[in-house]
C-alpha positions in Angstrom: -8.0 -12.5 17.1 -9.4 -10.3 14.6 -8.6 -10.5 11.1 -8.8 -7.5 8.6 -9.2 -8.9 5.2 -9.3 -6.8 2.0 -10.8 -8.9 -0.8 -10.1 -7.7 -4.0 -8.3 -10.4 -5.9 -10.8 -10.3 -8.6 -10.3 -6.7 -9.3 -6.5 -7.1 -9.6 -6.9 -9.8 -12.3 -9.2 -8.0 -14.4 -7.1 -5.0 -14.0 -3.9 -6.8 -14.8 -5.7 -7.9 -18.2 -6.9 -4.5 -19.1 -3.6 -3.0 -18.4 -1.5 -5.7 -20.3 -3.8 -5.1 -23.2 -4.2 -1.4 -23.3 -1.2 0.3 -21.6 1.6 -2.2 -20.9 3.6 0.9 -19.4 1.5 0.4 -16.2 3.1 -2.8 -15.4 5.9 -1.1 -13.8 3.7 -0.3 -11.4 3.8 -3.9 -9.9 7.5 -3.3 -8.8 6.4 -2.0 -5.5 3.9 -4.5 -5.1 6.4 -7.2 -5.9 8.7 -5.8 -3.3 6.0 -5.8 -0.8 5.1 -9.5 -1.6 8.8 -10.3 -0.9 8.8 -8.7 2.3 5.2 -10.5 3.2 6.9 -13.8 2.1 10.1 -13.2 4.0 8.4 -12.1 7.5 4.8 -12.7 7.2 4.0 -10.7 10.3 5.6 -7.5 9.0 2.6 -6.9 6.3 -0.5 -8.0 5.7 -1.6 -9.7 2.3 -4.1 -7.0 2.1 -1.5 -4.2 2.0 0.3 -6.3 -0.7 -2.9 -6.4 -2.8 -3.4 -2.9 -2.3 0.0 -1.6 -3.2 0.1 -3.9 -6.4 -3.6 -2.4 -7.4 -2.4 1.0 -6.7 0.6 0.3 -8.8 -1.6 -0.8 -11.6 -3.7 2.0 -11.5 -1.5 5.2 -11.1 1.7 3.7 -12.4 5.1 3.3 -10.7 6.2 7.0 -10.1 3.1 8.0 -8.5 2.8 4.8 -6.2 6.5 5.5 -5.1 5.1 9.0 -3.9 2.1 7.4 -2.2 4.3 5.1 -0.2 6.5 7.9 0.9 3.5 10.0 1.9 2.1 6.9 3.4 5.3 6.5 5.4 5.1 9.9 6.7 1.6 9.5 8.2 2.7 6.1 9.5 5.4 8.1 11.4 3.4 10.9 12.4 0.6 8.2 14.2 3.6 6.4 15.9 5.1 9.7 17.0 1.7 11.1 18.1 0.9 7.9 20.3 4.5 8.2 21.8 4.1 12.1 22.5 0.3 11.3 24.5 2.5 8.6 26.5 0.9 5.7 24.8 2.7 2.8 23.6 3.7 2.5 20.0 1.7 -0.4 18.1 4.0 -3.3 17.1 2.0 -3.5 14.0 -0.3 -1.0 12.1 -2.5 -1.7 9.1 -1.5 0.2 6.5 -4.5 0.3 4.4 -5.7 3.6 5.9 -2.5 5.2 5.7 -2.2 4.1 2.1 -5.6 5.8 1.4 -4.3 9.1 3.0 -1.1 8.9 0.7 -3.1 8.5 -2.4 -5.5 11.2 -1.2 -2.5 13.4 -0.7 -1.3 12.9 -4.3 -4.7 13.5 -5.6 -5.1 16.6 -3.5 -1.7 17.7 -4.6 0.8 17.5 -1.2 
């Protein structure tokens, strides 16, 4: 079985420290990361730990409102991906790595979708 790892724990810790000192308002961005963490703890096969770390890091970087928009755009891209697989008579994947779709969601808000 292939493991896909996103090793960015040090970046999260450093960013936590910087955000607490410089701008505590961005700590609200941790709420989606906390929700993802709870989902991961309840059902570890539903999300990867890297997805949880990435959402927490995004929340600290861009704040609560923007990370919610990123997650919405991510869901749209996952829906389109799975729907496209279905239309092409492929089986829908039971698990989808969210990191590429999170990146697309982030690019979507940067570009201004």
